[in-house]
N, C-alpha and C positions, 0 to 999 in steps of 0.2 A: 750748228749750222739750223736744222728744224728746231731748236728750243729757239734760238734767236727769232725767226720769223714767225713761230706764234706767240711769241712777247710782243712785236712788233702789229701784227694782226690784232690782240686783244688792246692795246693802246690806239689803236686806227678806231675798232669798233667803239672804244669808251669815247673818244673824241666824238663819233660821229652819234653818238646816243644821246651826251651830253650837249652836243648843237644843236639835236632835234629837239631837245627836250627846253633849251633855252632861249631858243630862235621861235619867229612868228612861224604861223602856219604858210607852207607853200602859195597854197592857192586862195586863203583869202588874206590872208598878211594881218592877221589878226592872231594874237598868243589864247592857247585853249586851255583851259585853269585843269581841265582834266590828267594833264601828263601826269610823267612822272620819273624818276632816275634811279638809279639805284650808287650809295654809296657807300663803303666797307660792307657789300653785302647786304644791308637795311634798305629799304624801298622806299624813297621819299615823294612826296608829290608835293608838285608846285605848281603856279598858279601868275597869273598878272595883277597886282604888282608881285613880283619874285617874292617871296616871304620863307626864309628859314625856320627848318624848324628842328631842335633839340636834339640829338641824338645820345644814348648811352655811352660814354667812352670809359669810365673805367667805376667799379663800386668798391666803396670802401667801406670796412664793418668795424663799428661803434662799440667801444666798450668801455666798462666802468668800474673804477677800482670801488667797492663797498666796504667800508667803513665800518664800525662799530656804533649800532645806536640802540640807545634805551630809551624810554619815554615813563613819566611818571604822568597820571590821568590825572590835571585841575588841580594839582600841585597847591596854585595858591591858595583854593578853596579849603586846605586841609590846615587844620587849626587843633592843639593840644590844651584845655583849659584844665587845669588842675584842680581839683577838690577834695578838700580835706576828708579825711579817713583815718582809722584807728591804724596807730603804727606798726601794730600785729600784721597788718594785712600788707603790708610790705617788709615785712624782716627786719623789721626795726621794733626799738622798744621803747620804754615810759621817758627814757630821757632823750631820745632823740624829737619829742614831741614838738609843733605841732607836723605832722605829714601829710603828704598830699598827694594823687595819682589819677592817671587819665590815659588813656590810649589813642590811639587815631588808625584806622584802616585807610592804607593807601596801594592804590595799584600799579601796577607797574607789567611793561613788557619790554622785549627787547629780541634782536637779534643774534644773541650769543648768549652764552650761559653766565648770570653776573651771579657774584659775592656782593651783597647791600651791607653796607657799614652805616655807622651814626657818628657823629661828632656832636659836641655841645658848645651852645656859648652862651654864659649867662650877659643878662641887659640888668642892670641896675645893681642893687646890694640885700633884693629879696632873699633869694634864695642861696642857701649857707650850701647845703651838700644835696646832691641828687645826680641822680642816672637817668640814662636812655638805653634802651634794649628792644627786641624783638622778641612778639609773644608768638612764636612760631617759628617757621621757617623763615631764612634769610635769603636765599637761592632764587634764583628765578631761572626757567629754562629758557628756551630759544623758544618764540613763539608769537603771533599774532594777537591770540588771546589775552586779555588782563590776568594778570594774579592778583590775588589781595593778598599783602601782607599785613602786620599790627604793629605800628609803635608804640612803646607807650614810655613814660616819664613818672620817675616816684623821686619824689622831696621831702627831705625830711630838714628839720632844724631852722625853720621858714624864719624871718626875722621880723613878721608880722608889726612891730611897733614902727617900722618905717613906712609903712602905708595906711591910709585912709580906707576904714572900714564899707566895705558893700562897692569898691570899686574892683574894675576886671584893668590889669594893668601887665606889659608883657613885664617877664622875668626871665626870659629865654630863647634860645635857637635850637632846634634841631636841625642838622644837617644830614640827608640821606648820602651816602655814599656811593659807589659803584666800581667793582673792578673786574676783570673776567676769573671766574672760578676756577683759577688751576690749582 
């Protein structure tokens, strides 16, 4: 019985407070802009015209699934330009003439440890035999800093009679590949 009486008193007190807060001042007949009410134990100022204020109702955490991220700095600016070298410089003999070589530094960074690889694609028929390789390490540790890796290409038995002297033509593509280093 006492519990029921307290609930009735609380409801009547809330209604009286709400009615007083929402109604005009009984002495002047105007609405006071400095009145306030309590809702869910948060105080809310009201005025005329009546304006609702937003209350925090629920906090929802936001999560993100972080995927694998690898970046090559300015890949579109990288270029391997083969120049003629002695065939012995690339581990080949006189029967492999003419021989070519060049290397290009590439900067890589990632958020996981990566193992780099290389694939080759010939363009045209100038290159007969060739290989692509890393001069140095092909593993990149996770870091915000750039790591420089060197990509090299050797070519031998080039078919020079199929091209015009003094020209620079595309003879192949080297594709940098990546996978987790496991």
